[in-house]
C-alpha positions as a printed Julia matrix, in Angstrom:
604×3 Matrix{Float64}:
 -28.19   68.91   25.35
 -31.61   68.48   26.42
 -35.01   69.8    25.48
 -34.66   71.41   22.16
 -36.78   68.55   20.83
 -40.51   68.11   20.05
 -39.96   70.83   17.94
 -36.3    71.47   17.69
 -37.03   75.0    18.75
 -36.89   77.2    15.65
 -35.3    80.3    15.67
 -38.59   81.74   14.31
 -41.3    83.29   16.0
 -44.62   81.09   16.39
 -45.44   77.33   15.92
 -41.85   75.29   15.97
 -42.46   73.88   12.46
 -40.61   73.99    9.36
 -40.5    77.28    7.66
 -42.34   76.81    4.35
 -45.59   75.35    3.06
 -43.74   72.92    1.15
 -42.11   71.54    4.13
 -45.17   70.96    6.57
 -45.62   74.24    8.1
 -48.87   74.57   10.28
 -51.78   76.0     8.49
 -52.4    78.93   10.57
 -48.76   80.0    10.39
 -48.9    79.52    6.71
 -52.18   81.61    6.17
 -51.55   84.3     8.27
 -47.92   84.63    7.35
 -47.95   84.13    3.49
 -48.08   87.59    2.6
 -47.54   89.56    5.84
 -51.23   89.14    7.06
 -52.47   90.86    4.05
 -50.08   93.71    3.96
 -49.49   94.74    0.57
 -47.61   97.22   -1.25
 -50.38   99.63   -1.15
 -50.77   99.28    2.93
 -47.03   99.63    3.54
 -46.83  102.67    1.07
 -44.92  105.22    3.01
 -42.1   103.03    4.0
 -41.95  101.18    0.66
 -41.93  104.47   -1.24
 -39.03  105.97    0.93
 -37.01  102.7     0.45
 -37.44  102.8    -3.21
 -35.83  106.39   -3.45
 -32.49  105.11   -2.46
 -31.86  103.81   -6.06
 -30.12  100.56   -5.28
 -32.89   98.58   -3.71
 -33.54   95.24   -5.19
 -30.21   94.75   -6.84
 -27.7    91.86   -5.83
 -24.83   94.31   -7.1
 -25.55   97.37   -5.67
 -22.69   99.01   -4.09
 -22.22   98.69   -0.26
 -21.83  102.05    1.58
 -20.6   101.5     5.08
 -17.12  102.84    5.79
 -17.19  101.42    9.56
 -17.34   97.69    8.82
 -13.86   96.09    7.62
 -13.97   93.96    4.47
 -13.07   90.34    4.72
 -14.42   90.6     8.49
 -12.99   91.23   11.79
  -9.28   89.42   12.3
 -10.25   85.87   13.22
  -7.64   83.63   15.2
  -8.49   79.96   15.69
  -9.02   78.9    19.36
  -6.71   75.97   20.02
  -8.39   74.81   23.12
 -11.1    73.07   21.07
 -10.54   69.55   19.76
 -12.22   68.37   16.5
 -12.92   64.82   15.34
 -11.41   63.75   11.86
 -13.62   65.14    9.23
 -15.52   67.35   11.12
 -17.86   69.87    9.29
 -19.34   72.65   11.26
 -18.72   76.07   13.36
 -15.23   76.69   14.5
 -14.21   78.42   17.67
 -12.02   81.28   17.23
 -11.01   84.66   18.96
 -12.22   87.74   16.77
 -11.16   91.65   16.74
 -13.92   94.16   17.41
 -16.22   94.67   14.48
 -15.82   98.53   14.74
 -13.34  100.66   16.64
 -16.07  103.31   17.65
 -19.28  101.7    19.02
 -22.04  101.51   16.62
 -25.82  101.14   17.85
 -28.19   99.08   15.81
 -31.81   99.04   16.24
 -33.16   95.47   16.3
 -36.83   93.96   16.58
 -36.84   90.84   18.42
 -39.84   88.5    19.91
 -40.59   88.43   23.68
 -39.09   85.23   25.07
 -39.14   83.93   28.63
 -35.78   82.25   28.43
 -34.05   85.44   27.23
 -35.8    87.57   29.68
 -34.87   91.16   29.26
 -32.66   91.19   25.96
 -30.79   94.4    27.15
 -29.92   92.76   30.57
 -29.4    89.07   29.51
 -26.09   87.63   29.95
 -25.24   86.53   26.46
 -26.53   89.82   25.06
 -23.72   91.79   27.55
 -21.19   89.39   26.46
 -21.7    89.43   22.75
 -21.87   93.53   22.91
 -18.76   93.46   24.7
 -17.0    91.19   21.98
 -18.28   93.05   19.07
 -18.5    96.72   20.23
 -21.91   96.87   18.85
 -24.6    98.01   21.06
 -28.26   97.01   20.53
 -31.13   99.14   21.08
 -33.98   96.25   21.37
 -37.4    96.67   20.35
 -39.5    93.79   21.84
 -42.69   92.53   20.13
 -44.8    89.96   21.46
 -44.03   86.34   20.81
 -45.88   83.94   18.67
 -48.27   84.62   15.78
 -49.09   88.04   17.15
 -45.52   89.26   16.54
 -46.44   89.62   12.85
 -49.37   91.66   13.51
 -47.1    94.25   15.05
 -44.62   93.85   12.5
 -46.75   94.78    9.9
 -48.13   97.72   11.86
 -44.48   99.0    11.87
 -43.86   98.39    8.09
 -47.25   99.99    7.23
 -46.27  103.2     9.32
 -42.74  103.53    8.06
 -41.14  102.79   11.61
 -39.01   99.94   10.77
 -35.75   99.11   12.61
 -32.45   98.4    10.91
 -32.68   94.74   11.59
 -35.77   92.06   12.24
 -34.27   89.26   13.95
 -36.34   85.73   14.82
 -39.34   87.24   13.06
 -40.36   84.44   10.85
 -40.62   85.93    7.31
 -41.56   83.63    5.05
 -39.82   83.04    1.47
 -42.97   84.69   -0.17
 -42.68   87.64    2.37
 -38.74   87.99    1.75
 -39.45   88.09   -1.87
 -42.23   90.83   -1.74
 -40.52   93.06    0.75
 -37.32   92.68   -1.02
 -38.42   93.46   -4.56
 -40.13   96.42   -3.04
 -36.92   97.85   -1.61
 -37.73   97.31    2.34
 -35.25   94.39    2.7
 -31.67   94.88    1.62
 -29.99   92.21   -0.55
 -27.25   90.52    1.11
 -25.44   88.82   -1.83
 -22.51   91.21   -1.5
 -22.31   91.94    1.98
 -22.01   88.15    2.5
 -19.43   87.95   -0.27
 -17.19   91.17    1.01
 -18.0    91.04    4.68
 -18.43   87.72    6.47
 -16.27   84.72    7.46
 -18.59   82.38    9.19
 -21.38   82.52    6.84
 -19.12   81.87    3.69
 -18.02   78.7     5.83
 -21.54   77.43    6.02
 -21.92   78.17    2.11
 -19.09   75.91    1.87
 -19.9    73.06    4.24
 -23.72   73.14    2.87
 -23.32   73.63   -0.93
 -27.34   73.67   -1.36
 -27.34   76.69    1.27
 -26.72   79.51   -0.73
 -29.22   78.29   -3.76
 -31.81   77.65   -0.92
 -31.49   81.09    0.33
 -31.52   82.65   -3.12
 -35.14   84.28   -4.07
 -36.3    83.73   -7.58
 -35.05   87.55   -8.4
 -31.25   86.45   -7.58
 -31.16   87.99   -4.29
 -30.55   86.72   -0.8
 -32.72   88.71    1.65
 -31.94   86.58    5.09
 -29.09   85.34    6.96
 -29.11   81.57    7.17
 -30.14   79.52   10.34
 -28.42   76.37   10.61
 -29.9    73.4    12.56
 -28.99   70.02   11.01
 -30.78   67.83   13.45
 -30.43   64.26   12.43
 -33.35   62.98   14.31
 -35.47   65.9    13.3
 -35.63   64.75    9.62
 -37.75   62.26   10.36
 -39.32   63.08   13.41
 -42.94   63.59   12.1
 -43.42   60.09   11.61
 -41.81   58.31   14.71
 -43.84   55.5    16.34
 -42.79   54.16   19.78
 -43.59   50.75   21.32
 -42.95   49.65   24.91
 -40.2    47.07   24.65
 -40.98   45.37   28.01
 -44.14   44.11   26.66
 -42.73   42.8    23.58
 -40.32   40.96   25.69
 -42.76   39.58   28.08
 -45.17   38.33   25.16
 -42.16   36.76   23.4
 -42.66   38.98   20.22
 -40.28   40.68   17.97
 -40.33   44.2    17.03
 -43.11   44.36   14.12
 -41.58   45.08   10.43
 -45.02   44.85    8.64
 -48.45   46.04    8.93
 -49.78   42.49    9.78
 -47.2    42.01   12.48
 -48.01   45.3    14.11
 -51.57   44.54   14.26
 -50.75   41.24   15.82
 -48.88   43.14   18.49
 -51.51   45.5    19.28
 -53.82   42.74   19.63
 -51.59   41.02   21.99
 -51.38   44.42   24.0
 -54.83   44.53   24.28
 -55.93   40.85   25.11
 -52.8    39.33   26.93
 -52.53   41.62   29.97
 -48.87   42.65   29.37
 -48.59   44.66   32.39
 -49.72   41.78   34.33
 -52.05   43.47   36.84
 -55.26   41.37   35.91
 -57.15   44.16   34.36
 -57.86   45.12   30.82
 -56.33   48.54   31.1
 -53.86   48.65   28.33
 -54.17   51.13   25.63
 -52.87   49.35   22.56
 -52.08   52.55   20.32
 -52.82   56.38   21.27
 -51.64   59.61   19.8
 -52.8    63.19   20.3
 -54.38   65.55   17.78
 -50.94   67.49   16.9
 -49.31   64.28   16.39
 -50.71   63.05   12.94
 -51.08   59.5    12.52
 -50.9    59.49    8.58
 -47.21   60.12    8.37
 -46.33   56.93    9.86
 -49.24   54.66    8.41
 -49.24   56.03    4.82
 -45.53   55.13    4.54
 -46.38   51.57    4.12
 -48.12   52.57    1.09
 -46.52   55.77   -0.4
 -44.31   58.57    0.13
 -46.42   60.91    2.64
 -44.45   63.87    4.02
 -47.62   65.32    5.99
 -49.5    68.57    5.78
 -49.71   70.21    3.48
 -49.13   66.74    1.59
 -47.03   68.1    -1.43
 -44.43   65.85   -3.18
 -42.71   65.7    -6.35
 -42.98   63.11   -8.88
 -40.45   63.16  -11.61
 -40.29   66.75  -11.66
 -44.04   67.27  -11.25
 -45.7    68.74   -8.02
 -48.6    66.51   -6.65
 -50.4    65.69   -3.51
 -50.83   62.45   -1.56
 -54.22   62.72    0.04
 -56.17   62.0    -3.53
 -54.47   58.56   -4.35
 -55.8    55.27   -3.87
 -52.85   54.49   -1.63
 -53.99   56.98    0.69
 -57.08   54.99    0.92
 -55.4    52.08    1.81
 -53.97   53.61    4.59
 -57.08   54.79    5.89
 -58.38   51.29    5.59
 -55.82   49.92    7.66
 -56.28   52.64   10.37
 -59.84   51.95   10.47
 -59.33   48.17   10.89
 -57.26   48.94   13.98
 -59.92   51.31   15.45
 -62.78   48.7    14.7
 -60.81   46.14   16.69
 -60.24   48.58   19.91
 -56.66   48.71   19.01
 -56.25   52.67   18.03
 -57.78   55.06   20.67
 -60.31   57.31   19.58
 -58.88   60.13   21.7
 -55.85   60.36   19.25
 -58.06   62.92   16.99
 -59.06   64.99   19.77
 -56.82   65.25   22.78
 -54.03   67.46   23.73
 -50.37   66.51   24.36
 -50.75   67.01   28.32
 -53.74   64.46   28.08
 -51.54   61.67   26.41
 -48.7    62.44   28.57
 -51.04   61.7    31.76
 -51.84   58.12   30.05
 -47.92   57.68   29.49
 -47.37   58.72   33.13
 -50.06   56.52   34.27
 -48.93   55.65   38.29
 -48.15   52.14   38.94
 -48.36   49.86   36.11
 -47.66   51.12   32.64
 -50.7    51.33   30.34
 -49.63   52.86   26.96
 -48.21   50.34   24.52
 -47.41   52.4    21.36
 -47.67   56.08   20.47
 -47.01   58.21   17.43
 -45.22   61.14   18.74
 -42.05   63.23   17.92
 -39.91   62.05   20.78
 -40.39   60.62   24.28
 -41.3    63.89   26.22
 -44.58   64.26   23.93
 -45.99   61.38   26.13
 -44.09   60.87   29.25
 -42.17   62.78   31.73
 -38.43   63.16   30.57
 -36.29   62.65   33.38
 -32.71   62.51   32.18
 -31.29   61.88   35.81
 -33.36   58.62   36.16
 -31.73   55.65   34.37
 -34.6    53.7    35.25
 -37.47   56.33   33.9
 -40.04   54.64   32.31
 -39.57   56.67   28.83
 -36.17   54.87   28.47
 -38.22   51.57   27.71
 -39.88   52.87   24.59
 -38.18   52.18   21.38
 -38.99   53.3    17.76
 -41.03   51.26   15.54
 -39.41   51.05   11.88
 -41.38   52.22    8.94
 -43.55   49.18    8.19
 -43.68   47.0     5.33
 -46.77   47.42    3.17
 -48.6    45.13    1.15
 -45.93   45.08   -1.68
 -43.2    44.9     0.85
 -42.1    48.37    0.42
 -41.43   51.08    2.96
 -41.35   54.93    2.26
 -39.91   56.64    5.17
 -39.94   60.44    4.98
 -36.82   62.43    5.6
 -36.39   65.97    5.5
 -33.65   66.79    3.13
 -34.16   70.86    3.29
 -34.68   71.29    6.82
 -30.91   72.05    7.71
 -30.73   75.43    6.4
 -33.52   78.13    6.7
 -34.21   81.89    6.06
 -36.25   84.37    7.66
 -34.7    84.89   10.84
 -32.52   87.85   10.24
 -33.12   90.33    7.67
 -31.69   93.88    7.38
 -33.66   97.0     6.34
 -33.41  100.01    4.04
 -33.3   102.02    7.37
 -29.98  100.61    8.4
 -27.2   103.08    7.93
 -24.59  100.46    8.35
 -25.95   97.29    6.79
 -22.27   95.78    6.45
 -22.15   96.05   10.37
 -25.51   94.42   10.64
 -24.29   91.51    8.81
 -21.14   90.82   10.45
 -23.06   91.18   13.67
 -25.19   88.41   12.39
 -22.03   86.48   11.21
 -20.47   86.43   14.44
 -23.33   84.47   15.71
 -22.19   81.15   13.78
 -18.6    81.28   15.73
 -18.63   77.95   17.99
 -18.11   79.99   21.42
 -20.95   82.46   20.51
 -23.13   79.47   19.47
 -22.49   77.55   22.86
 -22.85   80.78   25.08
 -25.93   81.82   23.43
 -27.28   78.17   23.74
 -26.32   77.02   27.31
 -24.62   80.17   29.13
 -21.29   80.92   30.41
 -18.36   78.68   29.6
 -17.37   76.15   32.59
 -20.29   76.92   34.19
 -23.18   76.09   31.79
 -20.66   74.3    29.35
 -17.14   73.45   28.77
 -14.97   72.21   25.7
 -14.73   68.29   25.44
 -11.24   66.73   26.68
  -9.17   64.55   24.26
 -10.44   60.93   24.37
 -13.98   61.94   25.28
 -16.46   60.49   22.92
 -19.71   62.07   21.34
 -23.05   61.06   20.37
 -21.48   59.56   16.92
 -18.83   57.56   18.67
 -15.91   60.33   17.47
 -14.17   62.52   19.56
 -16.31   64.95   21.43
 -16.21   68.57   20.82
 -18.32   69.83   23.81
 -20.65   69.19   26.62
 -23.24   70.67   29.07
 -22.69   70.95   32.55
 -25.49   70.4    35.06
 -29.07   70.49   33.98
 -29.82   72.14   30.6
 -31.3    74.44   29.68
 -29.68   77.24   31.77
 -31.55   79.81   34.05
 -33.66   82.19   32.23
 -31.82   85.4    31.31
 -28.28   83.65   30.87
 -29.09   82.36   27.46
 -30.95   83.32   24.2
 -33.47   80.55   24.27
 -32.56   79.21   20.82
 -33.18   82.56   19.24
 -30.57   84.77   17.38
 -28.91   82.87   14.4
 -26.94   79.78   14.81
 -24.91   77.18   12.84
 -25.82   73.81   14.34
 -24.25   71.39   11.79
 -24.67   67.58   12.14
 -21.25   67.09   13.28
 -21.74   69.96   16.1
 -24.83   68.22   17.5
 -23.58   64.81   17.39
 -20.01   66.23   18.95
 -21.99   66.58   22.39
 -20.12   64.15   24.91
 -22.22   61.04   25.39
 -21.36   60.7    28.84
 -22.77   56.91   29.97
 -22.71   58.55   33.76
 -25.18   61.11   32.94
 -26.98   59.73   29.75
 -29.25   62.36   28.24
 -31.83   61.38   25.32
 -29.59   62.77   22.46
 -27.74   59.6    21.84
 -30.75   57.15   21.92
 -32.77   59.39   19.7
 -29.85   59.7    17.38
 -29.48   55.78   17.47
 -33.62   55.0    17.13
 -33.84   57.33   14.27
 -30.9    55.84   12.49
 -31.84   52.28   12.95
 -35.68   52.6    12.4
 -36.1    55.06    9.6
 -32.83   56.23    7.92
 -32.26   52.98    5.88
 -35.6    53.48    4.44
 -35.88   57.0     3.56
 -37.37   58.07    0.3
 -34.95   59.57   -2.33
 -34.47   63.53   -2.02
 -36.1    64.09   -5.51
 -39.3    63.11   -4.24
 -39.36   65.86   -1.46
 -40.79   69.47   -2.69
 -38.02   71.99   -1.9
 -38.42   75.28   -0.35
 -40.16   77.78   -2.63
 -40.37   81.44   -3.19
 -43.95   82.21   -4.05
 -44.91   85.71   -5.46
 -47.64   87.94   -3.65
 -50.41   86.79   -5.8
 -49.35   82.91   -5.55
 -48.68   83.29   -1.73
 -52.4    84.7    -1.11
 -54.21   82.02   -3.25
 -52.19   79.07   -1.56
 -52.48   80.66    1.74
 -56.25   80.32    1.35
 -56.35   77.03   -0.58
 -54.06   75.12    1.87
 -56.24   76.06    4.98
 -59.44   74.89    3.39
 -57.69   71.89    2.45
 -55.78   70.95    5.3
 -58.99   71.43    7.6
 -60.92   69.17    5.41
 -58.43   66.4     4.88
 -57.81   65.89    8.39
 -61.46   65.97    9.12
 -62.04   63.54    6.7
 -59.26   61.45    7.76
 -60.79   60.94   11.2
 -64.4    60.4     9.75
 -62.81   57.71    7.83
 -60.65   56.04   10.26
 -63.6    56.22   13.12
 -66.1    54.69   10.76
 -68.12   57.69   10.57
 -67.72   57.6     6.67
 -67.19   54.03    5.31
 -63.8    53.86    3.58
 -65.0    50.67    1.66
 -67.86   52.62    0.04
 -67.08   53.65   -3.32
 -69.55   56.54   -3.35
 -68.43   57.77   -0.06
 -64.72   57.76   -1.41
 -65.71   59.36   -4.8
 -67.67   62.06   -2.72
 -64.25   62.97   -0.92
 -62.34   62.98   -4.01
 -64.69   65.43   -5.52
 -64.96   67.56   -2.34
 -61.03   68.22   -2.24
 -60.9    68.79   -6.02
 -63.89   71.34   -5.77
 -61.8    72.91   -2.95
 -58.91   73.81   -5.34
 -56.71   70.73   -5.37
 -55.63   71.33   -9.04
 -55.05   75.01   -8.47
 -53.01   74.44   -5.29
 -50.85   72.05   -7.25
 -50.51   74.22  -10.17
 -49.4    77.32   -8.07
 -46.72   75.12   -6.56
 -45.67   73.76   -9.59
 -45.24   77.11  -11.33
 -43.43   78.4    -8.32
 -41.08   75.13   -8.32
 -40.36   75.63  -12.26
 -39.53   79.34  -11.42
 -36.79   78.4    -8.96
 -35.49   75.14   -9.81
 -36.13   74.76  -13.6
C-alpha cells in the first residue's frame, strides 16, 4: 500500500482530518459544517415537513418497510482462497448472493473525485453493480468544502437523494437531520439486514456506542480505518540519522538532549560540505509544533486542544505547562535552531528543503510522514527519506512524556446516510454493508484482482510479522477510473492493514512507518480516559462552538507563533496574563462548558 498517508485519506469530503471537534478537526471544516453552514429547520422546511409526515421518522424501533431486501442479508459463503493469520480481526472475504432478484435503482449523491473519474463508468462501480444487482444513479457534487453548500441547497429545496455517500456530515448534523426526520434511523436495519456491519460491531465493541446519537439512534453506517501509525501522526518528529551517527550522538530522549543535537547540526557541519547551510529544525504551517513539544510537559492532542481531566472537559492552551512549552520553543528559535518559516511556509516549500539537491541540509522536521518533507520513492532503496527516523516523545523537566494517541479514530460516521426519500432503505443499507467484505474492499482500493493486487500465499509475511493476507501488485495507486480513491465505505482493521505483504525486495514505507510509530510513541501514550471522545452537539451547541472554536483557534495559533518568535516575551508575566485574559474573553469557559454538557449527555 502506498500513499494513503499524510492524511490517511478519509472517506469524507473536505480536508482529511478527524471528523469531530473533539478529535482535532480543522477550524474551517468545523465552523462551516457544524450545523450545515447555517441550514436550520426553517431553511430546510419543505423537505423536513414532508419527511415528518411519515410518522416513523426519528424512532429506532420504527418498522422497516422494504419487501425487496432479504432479512439476515444475502447468502454468504466464505472464500477459501484467503489465508488469515491466527487471531485475525477484520474483514473477511466471501461470495455473496445478489441483494435483489430484480434490479433496484438507488439515487446516490457523491463528491467529485479525480481518482474515481466518472462514477458510472468506474471499473469498481460496474463490478459492484454486477455483484449486487443494484444500479446507482450517481449525482455528483463538487468535492471539498463546496460540497456541503450544494447539499444544503438540495435539502432546502426538498430534492434529496436516497443516499448521501462521502458527504462529511458531522455528529451534530446527523443528530439535527435525524431528529427532524430527514435521515433514517439505521438501528433496526442494521440488526435485521446486515452481515458485515454486525461483524464490525462485534470486532470493535465501542463502535456501536460511538455511532449512536444522544437520542438513541444510529444515523450513519460506520467507516473503519484502524490505522496504527495515524494514532500518533500529528506529533511525529523526524531526524536525519546519518548526521547523528557522523557526530557520534545518540537519539535524543529529553528536551536537553534534543537541543544539544540541534546545536551540533547547526555548528558542526554534519553534511561535510564546509558550509553553514544546515537547517537544524523546520516544519510547515500545516504541521503544528505544539503537538510534539507540549507533550514533554502535558497531554496536548492539538487543535482544538480539548482534553478530559477526571471526567471534566478542559483545554490545554491556558495552562502553566503550555507556557513552559512556549519557553522551550522560543529558546530553540533564539539560538537559530528552529526556522522562522515553520509558521508560514506551505508543505511544498518544506519539501524543497528536504529534497535539496546534493548534500542534505534538513536535520529535523515535525511532519506526518516522510512524504510531507521529501520525495517518497518506494522504488529507490537509497532514497533520502529512508534515513529519517522518528524522535520519541521527549522527557520533560520532571522526566515525564505524554505521547498523544487517538483512541477514537478507528471508527467514524457521517459517510453514509439514508434519507426519508429512499423507498428501499434496507436495500440501501445492504448495498453499504457489502462494501465491508474483503474482496470489495480490495477492489475499491487497489483495482482488479491479480492486476492491482492478489491474495497472499502461505508463508508470506505481513507488516506485523504474521501471515500476510494480501499485497498490491505494481505501483499503488491504480490508474484513475479503476478504484474509488478511498471513497465509499471500508473496513480496514488494524490486522487488515498490517496484513499487507512486507516484501523485502520491494519495500514500501508502511512497514517502517508502523515500526517507527510503535517504537517512538506507543510506549509513552496517554491513557484513553484523557482523550475527549466524539460528541453529539445539538443545533444550538454546534452553532456556538463553531464560532468559538474558530475565534480561539486563530488566536491561540497566532499567539503561539508570537511567543516562539519573540514578538511577545514569554517570560514577561504581564504579556502572559494578557494572553490568558484574551482567550478567556474570547469564550474559553463557554467553549469548555458546552463541550462538558455534550459529553455528559452522551457518556454520563
